[in-house]
C-alpha positions as CSV (number, residue, x, y, z in Angstrom):
1,M,0.0,0.0,0.0
2,H,1.1,3.5,-0.7
3,Q,4.2,2.6,-2.8
4,Y,4.5,5.9,-4.5
5,G,5.2,8.0,-1.4
6,G,1.6,8.4,-0.3
7,D,0.7,9.2,3.3
8,T,-1.5,6.6,4.9
9,T,-3.3,9.3,6.9
10,L,-4.4,11.1,3.7
11,T,-7.2,9.6,1.7
12,R,-9.9,11.0,-0.5
13,L,-13.4,9.5,-0.7
14,F,-15.3,10.0,-3.9
15,L,-18.3,8.6,-5.7
16,V,-17.3,7.0,-9.0
17,C,-19.5,5.9,-12.0
18,N,-19.1,2.3,-12.9
19,D,-18.6,2.9,-16.6
20,T,-18.5,-0.4,-18.4
21,G,-16.9,1.2,-21.5
22,G,-14.1,3.0,-19.6
23,N,-10.7,1.6,-19.1
24,V,-9.1,4.3,-17.0
25,L,-10.0,5.9,-13.7
26,T,-10.6,9.6,-13.7
27,V,-8.6,11.7,-11.2
28,F,-9.3,15.4,-11.0
29,K,-6.7,18.1,-10.2
30,S,-8.6,18.9,-7.0
31,D,-8.1,15.3,-5.9
32,L,-4.4,15.6,-6.2
33,D,-4.5,18.9,-4.4
34,S,-6.5,17.5,-1.5
35,L,-4.0,14.6,-1.2
36,Q,-1.2,17.1,-1.0
37,F,0.3,15.6,-4.2
38,N,3.8,16.9,-4.9
39,S,5.3,16.1,-8.4
40,T,8.8,16.0,-6.9
41,Q,8.1,13.8,-3.9
42,H,5.7,11.6,-5.8
43,A,7.5,11.6,-9.2
44,G,7.3,7.7,-9.4
45,A,3.6,7.9,-9.7
46,L,3.5,10.2,-12.7
47,Q,3.4,8.2,-16.0
48,G,3.5,11.1,-18.5
49,A,1.2,11.4,-21.4
50,S,-0.3,8.3,-22.9
51,L,-2.4,7.9,-26.0
52,M,-5.9,7.0,-24.8
53,E,-9.0,6.1,-26.8
54,T,-11.7,8.8,-26.3
55,S,-15.1,9.4,-27.8
56,L,-13.4,11.7,-30.4
57,G,-10.6,9.2,-31.2
58,Q,-7.1,8.9,-29.7
59,A,-5.7,11.7,-27.6
60,P,-2.7,12.2,-25.3
61,Q,-3.8,12.2,-21.7
62,D,-1.6,12.8,-18.6
63,T,-1.6,9.6,-16.4
64,I,-0.7,8.7,-12.9
65,L,-0.6,5.6,-10.8
66,V,-2.7,5.8,-7.7
67,D,-3.2,3.6,-4.6
68,M,-6.9,2.9,-4.1
69,Q,-9.4,0.8,-2.4
70,I,-13.1,0.3,-3.2
71,V,-15.4,0.7,-0.2
72,T,-19.2,0.9,0.3
73,S,-21.0,4.1,1.1
74,S,-20.8,3.1,4.8
75,L,-17.0,2.6,4.4
76,V,-17.0,-1.3,4.4
77,E,-14.0,-2.5,2.5
78,L,-14.9,-4.4,-0.7
79,T,-11.3,-4.7,-2.0
80,P,-7.8,-4.6,-0.6
81,W,-5.6,-1.6,-1.6
82,F,-4.3,-1.9,-5.1
83,V,-2.5,0.3,-7.8
84,E,-4.6,1.7,-10.6
85,I,-3.7,3.9,-13.6
86,A,-5.7,7.1,-13.8
87,V,-6.1,10.0,-16.2
88,I,-5.5,13.4,-14.7
89,K,-8.3,15.8,-15.7
90,P,-8.9,19.5,-14.9
91,D,-11.8,20.2,-12.6
92,N,-14.9,20.7,-14.7
93,M,-18.3,21.2,-13.1
94,G,-20.6,18.3,-14.0
95,A,-17.8,16.1,-15.3
96,A,-18.3,12.4,-14.6
97,R,-15.6,10.5,-12.7
98,L,-15.2,7.2,-14.5
99,S,-14.2,4.0,-12.7
100,G,-11.8,2.4,-15.2
101,A,-11.4,-1.3,-15.2
102,A,-10.5,-1.9,-11.5
103,M,-14.1,-2.3,-10.4
104,R,-14.8,-4.9,-13.1
105,R,-11.6,-6.8,-12.4
106,R,-12.3,-7.0,-8.6
107,L,-16.1,-7.1,-8.2
108,F,-19.1,-8.7,-9.8
109,F,-22.1,-6.6,-11.0
110,A,-25.7,-7.6,-12.0
111,T,-29.1,-6.1,-12.6
112,A,-32.5,-7.7,-12.6
113,P,-35.3,-7.1,-15.1
114,G,-37.8,-4.5,-13.8
115,N,-35.5,-3.6,-10.9
116,D,-33.7,-0.2,-10.7
117,R,-30.9,-1.5,-8.5
118,L,-27.4,-2.4,-9.3
119,Y,-26.1,-5.4,-7.3
120,V,-22.5,-5.6,-6.4
121,A,-20.7,-8.5,-4.7
122,Q,-17.1,-9.7,-4.0
123,K,-18.0,-13.2,-5.3
124,K,-20.4,-14.4,-8.0
125,A,-22.2,-16.5,-5.5
126,G,-23.1,-13.3,-3.6
127,L,-24.8,-11.9,-6.6
128,I,-26.8,-15.1,-7.2
129,R,-27.9,-15.1,-3.6
130,D,-29.0,-11.5,-3.6
131,L,-30.8,-11.2,-6.9
132,P,-34.6,-11.1,-6.8
133,T,-36.3,-14.1,-8.3
């Protein structure tokens, strides 16, 4: 955990959209500011610009490796800490924060016909047990 110089006492909770088409987590500049990110101290985390597929085609995007953990809204841990690549975006009111592939690699998701809920579980058996019949 925190292999890029992070401080275990500094975390940032945020709501993320589970975007099934997105491959990279979105991190906003304000996230880095609140985590007291320092480009010299945390230089190992910066990955430079990478060509990413966007809705308008390929475009260079600044990327960073972040230590993260997925928790519920009541802070119950769903995953252990892991490293995820993220795209650094400027703060933009109304911009969606996309989940990247981490959630889909570590958790299982399902919906049921006629139901407006998204079911999430750590194991596939948990989904089967919780889905309405």
